[in-house]
C-alpha positions in Angstrom: 121.5 97.7 130.0 119.0 95.1 131.3 120.0 91.5 130.5 117.3 89.5 128.8 116.9 85.9 130.0 118.3 83.2 127.8 116.5 80.0 126.8 118.6 77.1 125.4 117.1 74.4 123.1 118.8 71.1 123.9 118.3 67.5 122.8 119.7 64.7 120.8 120.2 65.2 117.1 117.3 65.4 114.7 114.5 65.9 117.2 113.5 69.3 115.6 115.4 71.9 117.6 116.3 74.0 114.6 112.7 73.8 113.3 111.5 75.0 116.7 114.2 77.7 116.7 113.1 79.0 113.3 109.4 78.9 114.3 110.1 81.0 117.4 112.6 83.3 115.7 110.2 83.9 112.9 112.6 83.2 110.0 114.5 80.3 108.4 117.8 81.1 110.2 119.1 77.7 111.2 119.9 75.0 108.6 117.4 72.1 108.7 118.7 68.8 107.4 117.7 65.2 107.8 121.2 64.1 109.0 122.4 64.5 112.6 124.8 67.3 113.2 123.5 69.9 110.7 123.6 72.5 113.5 127.0 72.5 115.1 127.4 76.0 116.5 125.3 77.9 119.1 122.8 79.9 117.0 121.4 83.0 118.7 118.2 85.0 118.1 116.6 87.9 119.9 112.9 87.1 120.3 109.8 88.2 122.3 106.5 86.7 123.3 103.5 88.6 124.6 105.7 91.6 125.2 108.5 89.7 127.1 112.0 89.7 125.6 114.3 86.7 125.7 117.3 85.3 123.8 116.9 81.9 122.2 119.9 79.6 121.7 119.8 76.7 119.3 122.5 74.0 119.7 123.9 71.0 118.0 122.6 67.7 119.2 124.2 66.2 122.3 125.8 62.9 121.4 127.3 61.0 124.3 129.5 58.7 122.2 130.9 59.9 118.8 134.1 59.8 116.9 133.0 62.6 114.5 135.6 65.4 114.8 132.8 68.0 114.3 130.0 66.5 116.3 132.2 66.3 119.3 132.7 70.1 119.4 128.9 70.5 118.7 128.2 68.7 122.0 130.7 71.1 123.7 128.7 74.0 122.2 125.5 72.5 123.6 127.1 72.2 127.0 128.2 75.9 126.9 124.6 76.9 126.0 123.3 75.0 129.0 125.8 76.8 131.3 124.9 80.3 130.0 121.1 79.8 129.9 118.5 80.7 132.5 116.1 77.9 131.3 116.5 74.9 129.1 113.9 73.5 126.7 114.6 69.8 126.4 113.3 68.8 122.9 112.3 65.2 122.4 110.8 63.3 119.5 107.2 62.1 120.3 107.2 59.9 117.2 110.4 58.1 118.1 109.5 57.8 121.7 111.8 57.8 124.8 115.3 56.8 123.8 118.4 56.1 126.1 120.1 59.4 124.9 117.0 61.4 126.0 117.3 59.9 129.5 121.1 60.5 129.6 120.7 64.2 128.6 117.9 64.6 131.2 120.3 63.2 133.8 122.9 65.7 132.8 120.4 68.6 132.9 119.3 67.6 136.4 122.9 67.8 137.6 123.2 71.3 136.1 120.4 72.6 138.4 118.7 74.5 135.5 115.0 74.9 135.2 113.9 72.5 132.5 110.7 72.3 130.4 110.3 69.3 128.1 108.9 70.0 124.6 107.6 66.8 123.2 107.9 67.6 119.4 106.2 66.0 116.4 102.9 65.5 118.2 100.4 66.4 115.4 97.1 65.6 117.1 96.3 64.9 120.7 98.8 64.8 123.6 98.9 61.0 123.3 102.5 59.9 123.3 103.8 62.3 125.9 103.2 60.0 128.9 106.4 58.0 128.6 108.5 61.2 128.8 107.3 61.7 132.4 110.0 59.2 133.2 112.6 61.9 132.5 111.8 63.4 135.9 110.7 66.9 135.0 107.5 68.6 136.1 106.4 70.2 132.9 105.8 68.5 129.5 104.3 70.5 126.6 103.2 68.6 123.4 104.1 70.6 120.3 104.5 70.4 116.5 107.3 72.8 115.6 106.8 72.2 111.9 103.1 73.3 112.1 103.4 75.7 115.0 101.0 73.8 117.2 101.5 74.2 121.0 104.5 76.6 120.5 102.6 79.4 122.1 101.8 77.2 125.1 105.4 76.2 125.3 106.6 79.8 125.5 103.9 80.7 128.0 105.1 78.0 130.3 108.8 78.8 129.8 108.4 82.5 130.4 106.5 82.0 133.7 109.8 80.8 135.2 111.8 83.8 134.0 112.0 87.4 135.0 110.0 89.5 132.6 112.0 92.1 130.5 109.8 94.3 128.4 110.6 94.0 124.7 111.7 97.5 123.6 112.7 98.9 120.3 116.4 99.6 120.2 118.6 101.4 117.7 119.3 99.0 114.9 122.7 97.4 115.2 125.2 97.4 112.3 125.0 94.1 110.5 128.3 92.7 109.4 128.5 89.6 107.1 131.8 87.7 107.5 132.4 86.0 104.1 135.3 84.2 102.6 136.4 80.8 101.3 136.8 78.0 103.9 139.5 78.2 106.5 140.6 81.8 106.0 139.8 82.4 109.7 136.2 83.7 109.7 135.1 81.9 112.8 138.4 82.7 114.6 137.8 86.3 113.8 134.3 86.2 115.1 135.4 84.5 118.3 138.2 87.1 118.9 135.6 89.9 118.5 133.2 88.2 121.0 135.9 87.0 123.4 134.5 83.5 123.6 134.4 80.4 121.4 130.9 80.8 120.1 131.5 79.4 116.6 133.1 76.0 116.2 136.7 76.4 115.0 138.3 73.4 113.3 141.0 72.6 110.8 138.4 70.7 108.8 137.3 72.9 105.9 133.6 73.8 106.1 133.3 73.5 109.8 130.8 76.3 110.0 127.6 75.3 108.2 125.1 77.7 109.6 125.0 81.5 109.3 125.3 82.3 113.0 124.2 85.8 114.2 126.1 87.1 117.2 125.7 90.4 119.0 128.6 92.5 120.0 128.3 95.7 122.1 131.5 97.7 122.0 132.0 101.4 122.9 128.3 101.9 123.2 127.7 100.6 119.7 125.9 97.4 118.7 127.1 95.1 115.9 125.6 91.9 114.7 128.0 89.5 113.1 126.8 86.9 110.6 129.5 84.2 110.5 128.8 82.4 107.2 129.9 79.0 106.0 133.0 79.0 103.9 131.8 79.4 100.3 133.1 76.7 98.0 133.1 76.0 94.3 129.8 74.3 93.2 131.6 71.1 92.1 132.9 70.7 95.7 129.4 70.9 97.2 128.9 67.2 97.7 126.6 67.6 100.7 123.2 69.2 100.4 123.9 71.0 103.7 127.0 72.6 102.1 124.9 73.8 99.2 122.5 75.4 101.7 125.5 77.0 103.4 126.4 78.8 100.1 122.8 80.0 99.8 122.9 81.1 103.5 126.1 83.1 102.8 124.6 84.9 99.9 121.4 85.6 101.9 123.6 86.9 104.7 125.1 89.4 102.3 121.7 90.5 101.1 120.6 91.3 104.7 123.9 92.8 105.9 124.9 96.4 106.0 128.5 95.7 105.4 130.4 92.7 104.0 133.7 91.8 105.7 135.6 89.9 103.0 138.3 87.8 104.8 141.5 86.9 102.9 144.4 84.7 104.1 147.7 86.6 104.1 149.6 83.4 104.3 148.1 81.8 101.1 147.8 84.9 98.9 144.9 85.7 96.6 142.9 82.8 95.1 140.4 82.8 92.3 137.7 82.0 94.8 138.4 85.2 96.8 137.5 87.2 93.7 134.3 85.1 93.2 133.2 85.7 96.8 134.1 89.4 96.5 131.9 89.4 93.4 128.9 88.1 95.5 129.3 91.1 97.8 129.6 93.5 94.8 126.5 91.9 93.1 124.6 92.4 96.4 125.6 96.1 96.4 127.0 95.8 99.9 129.6 98.2 101.3 132.7 96.1 101.7 135.8 96.0 103.9 138.6 93.6 102.9 140.2 92.0 106.0 143.6 90.5 105.3 143.8 87.9 108.1 146.7 86.1 109.8 148.9 89.2 109.6 150.7 88.0 112.7 152.7 85.8 110.4 153.6 88.6 108.0 157.0 89.4 109.3 158.2 85.8 109.3 157.0 85.4 105.7 158.5 88.7 104.5 155.1 90.3 103.7 154.7 94.0 103.4 151.4 95.9 103.6 152.0 98.0 100.5 152.8 95.0 98.3 149.9 92.9 99.6 147.5 95.9 99.2 148.6 96.3 95.6 148.1 92.5 95.0 144.6 92.8 96.5 143.8 95.8 94.3 145.0 94.0 91.3 143.1 90.8 91.9 139.9 92.6 93.1 139.7 95.6 90.7 135.9 95.7 91.0 136.4 96.4 94.7 139.0 99.1 94.3 136.9 101.4 96.5 136.9 98.9 99.4 139.0 99.6 102.5 141.8 97.1 103.2 142.6 96.4 106.8 145.3 94.0 108.1 144.1 91.9 111.0 145.0 88.9 113.1 142.3 86.8 114.6 145.0 85.1 116.7 146.3 88.3 118.4 143.4 90.7 118.0 145.5 93.2 116.0 143.5 95.4 113.7 140.0 94.5 115.0 139.2 98.1 116.1 140.4 99.4 112.8 138.2 96.9 111.1 135.1 98.0 113.0 135.9 101.6 112.3 136.2 100.9 108.5 132.9 99.1 108.6 131.3 102.1 110.3 132.7 104.5 107.7 131.6 102.2 104.8 128.1 102.0 106.1 127.9 105.7 106.6 129.2 106.3 103.1 126.5 104.0 101.6 123.8 106.2 103.2 125.3 109.5 101.7 122.8 111.9 100.1 123.5 114.9 97.8 121.0 117.5 96.8 120.0 117.8 93.2 121.5 121.3 92.9 124.9 120.3 94.3 124.9 117.2 92.1 124.2 119.1 88.9 126.9 121.7 89.6 129.3 118.8 90.2 128.3 117.2 86.9 128.7 120.5 85.0 132.2 120.9 86.5 133.1 117.3 85.7 131.9 117.7 82.1 133.9 120.9 81.7 137.1 119.1 82.7 136.4 116.0 80.6 133.4 116.0 78.1 131.1 113.0 78.2 131.8 110.2 75.8 129.2 107.8 74.4 129.6 104.1 74.4 128.9 104.0 70.6 128.9 106.7 67.8 130.5 110.0 67.5 127.6 112.3 68.3 128.3 114.9 71.1 126.8 113.8 74.3 125.5 116.1 77.0 124.3 115.3 80.5 121.1 117.3 80.8 120.2 116.6 84.4 121.2 114.4 87.3 119.5 113.3 90.5 120.1 110.9 93.3 117.4 108.2 93.3 118.6 106.0 96.1 121.1 105.1 98.9 122.7 101.8 100.1 124.4 102.1 97.7 124.2 105.7 96.5 122.4 105.6 93.2 122.4 108.4 90.6 120.3 108.8 87.5 121.6 110.9 84.6 119.5 112.2 81.7 121.4 112.4 78.3 120.5 114.2 75.1 120.8 111.1 73.0 119.5 107.5 73.4 123.0 106.2 74.1 124.9 104.9 77.1 127.9 106.5 78.6 131.3 105.0 77.8 132.6 102.8 80.6 135.6 105.0 81.0 133.4 108.1 81.6 131.3 106.2 84.1 134.5 105.3 86.0 135.6 109.0 85.7 132.3 110.2 87.2 132.4 107.6 89.9 136.0 108.5 90.9 135.0 112.2 91.0 132.0 111.5 93.2 134.1 109.4 95.6 136.5 112.2 96.0 133.9 114.9 96.5 131.6 112.9 98.8 134.2 110.7 100.6 132.5 107.5 99.4 135.3 105.0 100.3 133.9 101.6 101.1 130.7 101.7 99.2 129.8 100.9 95.6 128.2 103.6 93.5 125.5 103.0 90.9 125.1 105.3 87.9 122.1 104.8 85.7 121.5 106.6 82.4 118.2 107.9 81.1 117.7 109.4 77.6 115.3 112.1 76.5 112.3 110.8 74.6 112.0 112.2 71.1 
């Protein structure tokens, strides 16, 4: 596989790196916030310009002196991005002018030996205001407005002239896995174990991950994109606007994922918030795999898989169809099983059944257990059934009376469909239509 060149966005906090990242990536992927430090992880996006493919890396702002326990790791993430990049876009603020931190970052970049292009952001009109940045000592300065898109094309033209051209090609779509769970259950640690590197900031401070960070994994010839979402918290605990945005990002990540990986903490047991978050995945109609993390501590705590599985099934009855996998982000135990379960769940969500086979199935199911209406005592018959959608598998049933099926009969049909079609790991939707009189 040809490696595409990597471009890192670097600069002090609040110069507009995430806005530029979103402009180039073509979607609102990185959190934008007025306070320094909103982006703390390395945020990746596959992009292309004029037929040339590249990978873009957004980073937290480089702060030379900080006591913040989270902004420190953010600077470390920026350093790693510089190391792994082929070219650096140094983003500066044309309105604020040249500041000492800009000069210090430039000096650090010169020592790295990387090719650097300076993007002078927040220049809305002419290129006036860029001259003072020539003192940074780099050959190329490009005035841009990331917010309005001005000059971004020129910036990419300039950057890509210094990189080998890799043709942008359509590849098989990777399986998108949204890692969700309450704060500090080990989501970022799980991601880092999969990727084999510390790409997401891991900290004992709850809510360390604020962005939804997409990361590509290629394993066994298969491609997976992990979306490591911010720990979802109760609304009353969302004191920071950026944390509220993180909850929204997590729910959006579920909407655009193929499979939800709901991470639980084996050492803490089930919490009410686990069910709430599982409900988000259910509402989104996502195939779901439940990952019981920190299982490396199970023996010392006297935990048994059977008992824990029963507790999970009891607390998350609405996800009774989801696979349960015991994993350890610390040791790597269970990670292959987790990917396999995700693959099976995604495949199950795309299952189709012909109309003829479905109606024979419905007739056999009705012969074993006659349909029951939600209200009234009139006999109910299923006249006809058809599959009307996938992801999740969705079935429409026509009845002889304008009534709904009893919830117990819906559950019966769902269980029978799961058994016949091997639909473990995916929700099933049954809709009822009635004959018009």
